[in-house]
C-alpha positions in Angstrom: -52.0 -44.0 50.8 -49.8 -47.1 50.4 -49.6 -50.1 52.9 -46.1 -51.4 53.5 -45.1 -54.4 55.7 -42.0 -53.8 57.8 -39.5 -56.6 57.1 -38.4 -56.6 60.7 -41.6 -56.6 62.9 -43.9 -57.7 60.0 -46.5 -55.0 60.9 -48.3 -53.3 58.1 -47.8 -49.5 58.1 -49.5 -46.8 56.1 -47.5 -44.3 54.0 -49.2 -41.0 53.2 -48.4 -40.4 49.6 -50.3 -40.2 46.3 -50.0 -42.6 43.4 -48.4 -39.8 41.4 -45.8 -39.2 44.1 -45.0 -42.9 44.3 -44.7 -43.2 40.5 -42.4 -40.1 40.4 -40.1 -41.8 42.9 -40.2 -45.1 41.1 -39.3 -43.2 37.9 -36.1 -42.0 39.4 -37.0 -38.8 41.3 -35.4 -38.4 44.7 -37.9 -39.6 47.3 -37.7 -36.4 49.4 -38.5 -34.5 46.2 -41.2 -36.8 45.0 -42.8 -37.0 48.5 -42.1 -33.7 50.3 -45.0 -34.0 52.7 -44.3 -37.6 53.7 -42.4 -38.1 57.0 -38.8 -39.3 56.9 -39.9 -42.5 58.8 -42.4 -43.2 56.1 -39.9 -42.6 53.3 -37.4 -44.9 55.1 -40.1 -47.6 55.2 -40.5 -47.4 51.4 -36.7 -47.3 50.8 -35.5 -50.1 53.2 -38.7 -51.8 54.2 -38.0 -50.9 57.9 -40.5 -49.0 60.0 -39.5 -46.1 62.2 -39.6 -48.0 65.5 -37.5 -50.9 64.1 -35.0 -48.5 62.5 -34.6 -46.6 65.8 -34.1 -49.9 67.7 -31.4 -51.0 65.2 -29.3 -47.9 66.1 -30.4 -47.5 69.8 -26.8 -47.9 71.2 -25.1 -45.7 68.5 -23.5 -42.8 70.3 -21.8 -41.1 67.4 -23.7 -37.8 67.8 
């Protein structure tokens, strides 16, 4: 488990992954391959530093779907 602070709301969130998975990602493996059991929101937090709620709020008015 890794603790990551959201750069938008500043809350610390937990990411469910092992040190081995994290190191595999840091070594160049695609994050979805390195951490297949980690949620897409948790992976986004690692990639962009933005938690799921803040990410959703950034695109709340986006009606492209």
